[in-house]
C-alpha positions in Angstrom: 131.1 67.0 149.3 127.4 67.7 149.7 126.0 71.2 149.5 125.8 71.4 153.3 129.4 70.5 154.0 131.1 72.4 151.1 132.9 75.6 152.3 131.9 79.0 151.0 133.6 79.9 147.8 135.2 83.3 147.8 134.9 85.3 144.6 136.2 88.8 145.5 137.7 90.5 148.5 138.1 94.2 149.4 141.5 94.1 151.1 141.7 97.9 151.4 138.6 98.0 153.5 140.3 96.9 156.7 143.3 99.2 155.9 141.2 102.3 155.3 138.4 101.7 157.9 137.7 100.5 161.4 135.1 97.7 160.8 132.7 97.8 163.8 130.3 95.1 162.7 129.8 92.8 159.7 126.6 91.3 158.3 125.7 89.1 155.4 123.4 90.3 152.6 122.0 88.7 149.5 122.6 90.3 146.1 120.2 90.5 143.2 122.1 89.4 140.1 121.3 88.6 136.5 122.2 85.3 134.9 125.3 86.6 133.1 126.6 88.2 136.4 126.3 84.9 138.2 128.2 83.1 135.4 131.0 85.7 135.5 131.2 85.4 139.3 131.5 81.6 139.0 134.5 82.2 136.8 135.9 84.1 139.8 136.2 87.5 138.1 135.0 90.4 140.1 136.3 93.4 142.1 135.0 95.2 145.1 137.6 98.0 145.0 136.1 101.4 145.5 132.6 99.9 146.0 130.2 100.9 148.7 126.6 100.3 149.8 124.0 103.0 150.2 120.4 104.0 149.9 118.5 104.6 146.7 114.7 105.0 146.7 114.5 103.7 150.3 116.3 100.4 149.5 119.9 99.2 150.0 122.1 99.0 146.9 125.7 98.0 146.1 127.4 100.7 144.0 130.5 100.6 141.8 131.2 96.8 142.2 132.8 95.5 139.1 131.6 92.3 137.6 133.0 91.9 134.1 130.9 90.9 131.1 130.4 87.2 130.5 132.1 86.5 127.1 129.6 83.8 125.9 126.5 86.0 126.5 126.9 88.3 123.5 124.0 90.8 123.3 122.3 89.6 126.5 125.2 90.8 128.7 124.9 93.0 131.8 126.4 96.5 132.6 129.7 96.0 134.5 129.3 98.6 137.2 125.5 98.9 137.6 123.9 99.4 141.1 122.9 96.0 142.5 120.1 95.6 145.0 121.1 94.1 148.4 118.6 91.8 150.2 118.4 92.3 153.9 115.5 92.2 156.4 113.6 95.5 156.9 114.8 96.0 160.4 118.4 95.5 159.5 118.0 97.9 156.5 116.5 100.5 158.7 119.2 100.1 161.4 122.0 100.3 158.8 120.6 103.3 157.0 119.9 105.0 160.3 123.5 104.5 161.4 124.7 106.0 158.1 122.5 109.1 158.5 123.1 109.6 162.3 126.7 108.5 163.0 128.3 109.1 159.6 129.5 105.6 159.1 130.0 103.9 155.7 128.7 100.6 154.5 131.7 98.8 152.9 131.5 95.4 151.1 134.3 93.2 152.5 133.9 90.1 150.5 131.7 88.6 147.8 131.2 84.8 147.9 128.9 81.9 147.2 127.5 80.3 150.3 127.1 76.6 150.9 123.9 76.5 148.8 125.5 78.3 145.9 123.8 81.6 146.4 125.8 84.8 146.0 126.2 86.8 149.2 128.2 89.9 150.2 129.7 90.6 153.6 128.9 94.3 154.5 130.9 96.1 157.2 129.7 99.1 159.2 132.9 101.2 158.9 134.4 104.3 160.4 137.2 106.0 158.4 140.7 105.8 159.7 143.1 108.8 159.9 146.7 108.4 158.7 148.0 108.0 162.2 145.4 105.2 162.9 146.7 103.4 159.8 150.3 103.7 161.1 149.3 102.5 164.5 147.6 99.4 163.1 150.6 98.6 160.9 152.9 98.9 164.0 150.7 96.6 166.0 150.6 94.0 163.1 154.4 94.2 162.7 155.0 93.8 166.4 152.7 90.7 166.6 154.6 89.2 163.6 158.0 89.9 165.2 156.7 88.4 168.5 155.7 85.2 166.8 159.1 85.0 165.1 160.9 85.5 168.4 158.8 82.8 170.1 159.5 80.4 167.3 163.2 81.0 167.5 163.4 80.5 171.3 161.8 77.0 171.2 
């Protein structure tokens, strides 16, 4: 496969994001990483659990994302939970930060992956928090859809 036809390679997924939040919109952002972080990601070891995106010094950063140390790097290793700068266009950044300030939404990373060209990207979701009854309602709808599919399969 060439670089253009290869599918994107998923490194980490935040499965709790869709359970805990209503995801209104998603967007792709680049991530500034060091060499050892990229090597650790290529091994497929990372976690987006409890991570979020926010503002620091007027720029967008990814906080609390866990990328473990690369074993072969010895003293040149990186910090595992350091803030990582996100690369987005200025208009997108201003729109996202404005939504966070005005509407009280949260920027949640949904997945971390390498795109077709081998560049690390993160899918950010503009999210509103779910209440407990919203979570139960979502689970009911998912269970009913699964049951409906099962009934349709049996009646064929």
